[in-house]
C-alpha positions in Angstrom: 0.0 0.2 -0.3 3.1 2.3 0.7 4.6 1.5 -2.9 1.3 2.7 -4.5 0.7 6.3 -2.5 4.4 6.7 -3.2 3.6 6.0 -7.3 1.0 7.7 -7.3 2.9 10.8 -5.6 5.7 10.3 -7.5 3.0 10.7 -11.3 1.6 13.5 -9.5 5.3 15.1 -9.6 6.1 14.2 -13.2 2.8 15.6 -14.3 1.4 18.2 -12.2 5.1 19.5 -11.9 8.5 18.5 -12.9 7.4 17.3 -16.9 4.6 20.2 -17.2 7.1 22.9 -15.5 9.7 21.9 -18.1 7.0 21.5 -21.5 4.2 23.0 -20.1 1.7 20.6 -21.2 -0.9 21.5 -19.3 -0.2 25.3 -16.9 -3.3 24.9 -15.6 -2.4 21.6 -13.5 1.0 23.9 -12.1 -1.5 25.1 -9.6 -0.7 22.2 -7.2 2.9 23.0 -7.4 2.5 24.4 -3.6 1.9 20.3 -2.4 3.8 18.4 -5.4 6.1 20.4 -4.8 6.5 18.6 -2.1 6.4 14.8 -3.5 10.1 13.8 -3.3 10.2 11.8 -0.2 7.9 9.5 -2.4 11.7 8.1 -3.9 12.5 8.0 -0.2 8.9 5.9 0.6 10.1 3.0 -2.1 14.2 2.7 -1.3 12.4 2.0 2.5 9.6 -0.4 1.4 12.1 -2.4 -1.3 14.9 -2.5 1.3 12.7 -3.4 4.0 11.1 -5.8 1.9 14.6 -7.4 0.6 15.9 -8.2 3.3 12.9 -10.2 4.9 13.4 -12.1 2.3 16.3 -12.6 1.0 18.3 -13.2 4.5 17.9 -16.5 4.7 18.1 -17.4 0.8 21.4 -18.0 -1.5 23.2 -15.2 -3.4 22.5 -17.3 -6.5 18.9 -17.7 -5.4 19.2 -13.6 -5.1 20.8 -13.6 -8.1 17.8 -15.6 -9.6 15.0 -13.8 -7.9 16.0 -10.1 -8.4 17.9 -10.5 -12.0 14.3 -12.0 -13.7 12.3 -9.7 -11.2 14.1 -6.5 -12.8 15.9 -7.1 -16.0 12.9 -8.1 -18.4 10.0 -5.9 -18.2 12.9 -3.0 -18.5 14.4 -4.6 -21.3 10.8 -3.7 -22.9 10.4 -0.1 -21.5 13.5 0.4 -23.2 13.0 -1.1 -26.2 9.5 1.4 -26.1 11.7 4.8 -25.1 14.0 4.3 -28.2 11.4 4.0 -30.5 8.6 6.5 -29.5 11.8 9.1 -29.1 11.9 8.5 -33.2 7.9 8.1 -33.9 6.8 10.5 -31.3 9.3 12.1 -30.3 7.1 15.1 -29.8 5.0 13.9 -27.8 6.6 11.5 -25.6 9.2 14.1 -24.4 11.8 11.2 -25.2 15.5 12.1 -26.5 16.9 10.6 -29.4 19.5 8.1 -29.1 21.9 7.1 -31.1 21.8 2.6 -31.3 25.0 2.0 -28.9 22.9 4.4 -26.2 19.7 2.2 -26.4 22.2 -1.2 -26.0 23.8 0.9 -23.8 20.4 1.1 -21.3 20.0 -2.2 -21.0 23.3 -2.5 -18.7 20.7 0.1 -17.0 24.1 1.8 -16.0 24.8 3.6 -19.4 26.7 6.8 -17.8 29.2 3.9 -17.9 29.6 3.9 -20.4 28.9 7.7 -21.6 25.3 7.4 -23.0 22.1 9.2 -21.4 19.3 7.4 -19.5 16.5 6.4 -22.9 13.8 7.2 -20.2 15.1 9.8 -16.7 13.0 8.3 -14.3 16.0 4.6 -15.4 17.4 6.8 -13.3 16.6 5.2 -10.1 16.9 1.8 -11.6 19.9 2.5 -10.9 20.7 3.2 -7.8 18.0 0.3 -7.3 20.4 -2.1 -8.1 23.4 -0.6 -6.1 21.8 -1.8 -3.5 20.9 -5.2 -4.8 24.4 -5.1 -5.1 25.5 -4.5 -1.9 23.4 -6.9 -0.8 25.2 -9.5 -2.7 28.6 -8.3 -1.4 26.7 -9.7 2.2 25.7 -12.0 0.7 29.2 -13.3 -0.9 31.1 -12.7 1.9 28.3 -13.8 5.2 28.0 -10.6 6.4 25.2 -10.7 8.0 26.5 -11.1 11.5 28.4 -8.8 11.0 25.8 -6.2 9.1 25.9 -3.7 12.2 28.9 -3.4 11.6 28.7 -2.6 7.8 26.4 0.1 8.8 28.7 1.4 10.9 30.9 2.4 8.2 28.8 3.1 6.2 27.3 5.9 8.7 30.5 6.9 8.6 31.4 7.6 5.4 27.6 9.3 5.1 28.7 11.8 7.3 32.2 11.8 5.2 30.5 12.5 2.0 27.9 15.2 3.4 30.6 17.1 4.5 33.5 16.7 1.6 31.0 16.8 -0.7 27.3 17.4 0.1 26.2 18.2 -3.7 26.8 14.4 -4.5 23.7 13.3 -2.0 25.3 9.9 -2.5 24.9 9.6 1.8 21.1 10.6 1.4 20.5 7.4 -1.1 22.4 5.5 1.1 20.5 6.3 4.7 17.1 5.1 2.4 18.4 2.1 2.1 20.1 1.3 5.3 16.5 3.0 7.1 14.4 0.2 5.4 17.1 -2.8 7.1 16.6 -0.8 10.1 13.2 -1.1 10.4 13.6 -4.7 9.6 16.3 -5.8 12.5 13.1 -4.2 15.1 10.7 -5.4 13.0 12.3 -9.2 13.5 13.4 -7.9 16.9 17.2 -9.3 15.1 20.4 -8.3 16.3 20.4 -6.0 19.3 17.9 -3.8 19.6 19.4 -0.8 21.4 22.7 -0.9 18.7 19.5 -1.0 15.9 18.2 2.2 17.3 21.5 3.8 18.0 22.0 3.3 14.3 18.1 4.6 13.0 18.7 7.3 15.2 22.8 8.3 13.0 20.8 7.8 9.9 18.1 9.7 10.6 19.8 12.7 11.3 21.4 12.2 7.8 18.5 12.3 6.3 17.3 15.4 7.6 20.7 17.0 6.5 19.6 16.0 2.8 16.8 18.4 3.3 18.7 21.8 2.8 20.8 20.6 -0.1 17.7 18.6 -1.4 15.7 21.9 -1.0 18.3 23.5 -2.9 18.8 21.7 -5.8 14.9 21.5 -5.9 14.3 25.0 -5.6 17.0 25.9 -8.3 14.4 24.1 -11.0 12.1 26.6 -10.2 14.6 29.8 -10.6 12.9 30.9 -13.2 9.1 31.1 -11.5 10.4 32.9 -8.0 9.3 29.4 -6.4 10.9 28.1 -3.4 10.9 24.8 -1.1 11.3 24.7 2.4 13.7 22.4 3.8 12.1 22.3 6.8 8.9 21.6 5.5 11.0 18.0 3.6 12.3 17.4 7.3 8.5 17.8 8.9 7.8 14.9 5.9 10.9 12.4 6.2 10.3 12.4 10.1 6.3 11.4 9.6 7.4 8.8 7.3 10.2 7.3 9.9 7.2 7.7 12.6 5.6 5.6 9.9 7.6 2.7 9.7 8.8 2.7 13.5 5.0 2.3 14.5 5.0 -0.5 11.6 7.8 -2.4 12.8 6.8 -2.2 16.2 3.7 -3.9 15.1 2.1 -0.6 16.3 0.2 -0.2 12.9 -0.8 -2.9 11.3 -2.2 -2.5 7.7 -4.8 -5.3 6.5 -3.4 -7.6 4.5 -6.3 -6.7 1.4 -5.8 -8.7 -2.2 -6.1 -5.3 -2.9 -3.4 -3.7 -1.1 -1.4 -6.5 -2.7 -2.3 -6.3 -6.4 -1.9 -1.9 -6.7 1.8 -2.8 -5.0 2.4 -6.0 -7.8 1.5 -3.0 -10.6 3.6 -0.6 -8.5 6.8 -1.0 -11.3 5.3 -1.0 -14.5 3.2 2.2 -13.1 6.9 3.4 -12.7 8.4 2.4 -15.9 6.3 3.2 -18.2 3.8 6.1 -16.9 6.1 8.6 -18.8 4.9 7.3 -22.1 1.4 8.5 -20.9 3.1 12.6 -21.4 2.0 12.3 -25.3 -1.7 11.3 -24.5 -1.9 14.1 -22.2 -0.2 16.2 -24.9 -2.3 15.8 -26.5 -6.3 16.1 -25.1 -4.6 19.0 -23.5 -7.8 21.4 -24.8 -10.5 19.0 -25.3 -10.4 17.4 -21.6 -10.6 19.7 -18.1 -7.1 19.9 -17.0 -8.1 18.1 -12.9 -10.2 15.4 -15.0 -7.7 15.2 -17.7 -5.4 14.2 -14.7 -7.8 12.1 -13.0 -8.3 10.5 -16.7 -4.3 10.1 -17.5 -4.0 8.3 -13.7 -6.6 6.0 -14.3 -5.5 4.5 -17.9 -1.5 4.1 -16.2 -3.3 2.8 -13.6 -4.9 0.1 -16.0 -2.0 0.0 -18.2 0.1 -1.5 -15.4 -2.0 -3.7 -14.4 -2.7 -5.4 -18.0 1.3 -4.8 -17.9 1.6 -6.6 -15.1 -0.3 -9.8 -16.1 0.3 -10.3 -19.3 3.9 -9.9 -19.7 6.4 -9.5 -16.3 4.6 -11.5 -14.3 5.1 -14.4 -17.8 8.7 -12.9 -18.3 9.8 -13.2 -14.8 9.0 -16.9 -14.6 10.7 -17.3 -17.4 13.3 -15.8 -17.1 13.7 -17.1 -14.0 13.2 -20.9 -15.7 16.0 -19.6 -18.0 18.8 -18.0 -15.7 18.2 -21.2 -13.2 19.0 -23.9 -15.9 22.0 -21.9 -17.1 23.0 -21.6 -13.9 22.3 -24.8 -12.7 24.5 -26.8 -16.1 27.4 -24.6 -14.9 26.9 -25.7 -11.4 26.8 -29.8 -12.5 29.6 -29.3 -15.0 32.0 -27.8 -11.7 30.3 -30.6 -9.9 31.4 -33.3 -12.3 35.5 -31.7 -13.0 35.8 -31.8 -9.5 34.7 -35.3 -9.5 37.1 -36.1 -12.5 40.1 -34.5 -10.1 39.0 -36.3 -7.3 39.2 -40.0 -9.3 42.2 -39.1 -10.7 43.7 -38.4 -7.4 43.2 -41.8 -5.9 
């Protein structure tokens, strides 16, 4: 449910603020700016929920299982979104506001790290996928070196590095992203009562302070994007929102706030990934009907359309592709395991 609320906030942030300010698609919907300009913490909720859930489902898994599950979940649908962005930029660029990039850029984007090869993202929202993948690499590091028993020491080092990053290069804001993922993991440790709890709370307090430190940099960056419109973002309001999010997660972790596990909530959570990957492509429809549908109704209409599309993609494309990818990766991995096992046996036999 939190994921769904966050994705709706992202939608309004893009359609009634970010891209609307850039391209003036429906200027009337810019009236939502006084509220929407504070929707940046929606990504914070995404990353915290992701860290909470991934930690919960991974602590007893092997590195191989984690790799198979995450890759098959993340990449297939992402590749389809890349293909769509590549062709839309060529045949409907005016309506999609996507940059037309060469084939090399498309291939680089398939890795989810096009910047490594010197290319921009095909879709502006893809940059958060790269951030998510970095978190997965961190989890793979923990699994590979069997560091769950020393995870609190890892967090101490990470928090120190976050403070160093803040004081030496605050504009980079790597400390901000790291604090979000650490918060989600720490809240899971409270939820599951793992490790010494007072140590968890101390780490969480330091992590919270890092999140608060990020408010000024975030507010400055957002205000800079509005510099031609005499609009500013108040860092204190961002700090209040972040505090509310922390309190909300704490109440859930302590089981003081129990959100019913309705099937509807589960389904809404499942469609957030396709929603996020494809919602920007509806800017063309938003632009096309800008003069024929009342602006508030148009915003809601597009939201409903994106939700229906995301649900359809989740059922007919995402889940089948994920199962297929899981089967292929598992089969290949098992094949290599058998070969390695065969070589080991052959070596043992020869020695004897």
